N, C-alpha and C positions, 0 to 999 in steps of 0.2 A: 526432528528436522521439519521445517515448515516449507511448503512448496506452493507457489502461485501458479495455477494452471490457467493458461490463457485460452481456454477453449472458446469457441464462437458464441455459445449460449451461456451467458452469465459465468464469467471466470470465478474460480473458487480457490480457497486456501485449504490444503490438506496436510495432515500431520502423519509423518512416517517415522518408524523406528530407525535411527541412524546406524545401528549395529546390524540389524537383520534385513532392513529394507522393507519390512512389513508395514502395510497400511494400517493406521490406527483409527483415524477419524477424519471427517470432512466438516469444516466449520460452516455455519449457516449460510444460506445464499447471500451473496454480497450485493446483488443487483447492480453490477457494473456493466458498462458498455464495452470497455476494453481495459482490463486490469493490466498494469505494466509493472512499474517499480514498487517495491515495498520495503519497509524498514521497521525496526523494533526499537523502542526506547528502553531506559533502564528499569522500567516497571513492568516489562513484558507486554506492553501495549503495542499493537501493530498498526501501521499506517500504510494504506494501499492506495496508490495513485490510479485514477481512472482517466486514461488518456483522452478518450473521446467524450467522456462525460464531464470533463473539467471539474473534477471533484477529488477529494481526499477522504477515504473511509477510515474510521477509527474502529479497531477490533480489539476487544479485551475478553479473555477467557472464552474465545470462540464465538462471541456475540458482537454484532455491530452496535456500537454505543454512540456513534456520532458520524455525521457527514458534513464536511466543509465544502459547500458547493459554490458554483459560479466563479471558480478560479479562472484567471486569464492565462492559464498554463495547461499544456498537454504534458503532464508529468510522466516521462518515460522511465526515469530512474529516480529513486528516493534514497536519502540517507539522513540519519539522526545525528545531530551534533550535541553531545552531552554538555559541552562547554556553555553554549548559549541556549540550550534546550529548544532548538528549532529543527524543523525538517527542511531540507533543501531538495527541491525537485528540479531535475534537468529536463529541459524541453528541447530535444534534439530536432524537432520539427520547425522551430522558430528560425528565421533567417540568421545565420551565424551561430545558432545555438543560444540558449539562455538558461540562467540559473535563477530559480525563484525561492525565496525564503518564506516559510510559513511558521509563525510563532504559535505554539500550543500553550494556551493558558489553562492552568489547572488550579 
């Protein structure tokens, strides 16, 4: 089980055993201002929204492999769509709310 901890100083992803609840490991520092939503694609790559940093962090095997910065969205929630291979970020802070589509090129 993967958990996003929204602590004040650099949110983190931690791995827990879903059967015992025992802590397994913490993934490297993500250097986020405020981690919020995250999702996983079909290749076990995680995408973590940084609400205040206007960026999307890509994490594979516990390591940050990419940062998509300067997004015009405060991604509060994220979901992966395997149909169009895109990530959708919900910006609940935008007036009336807004959904942003981020296409991941591989």
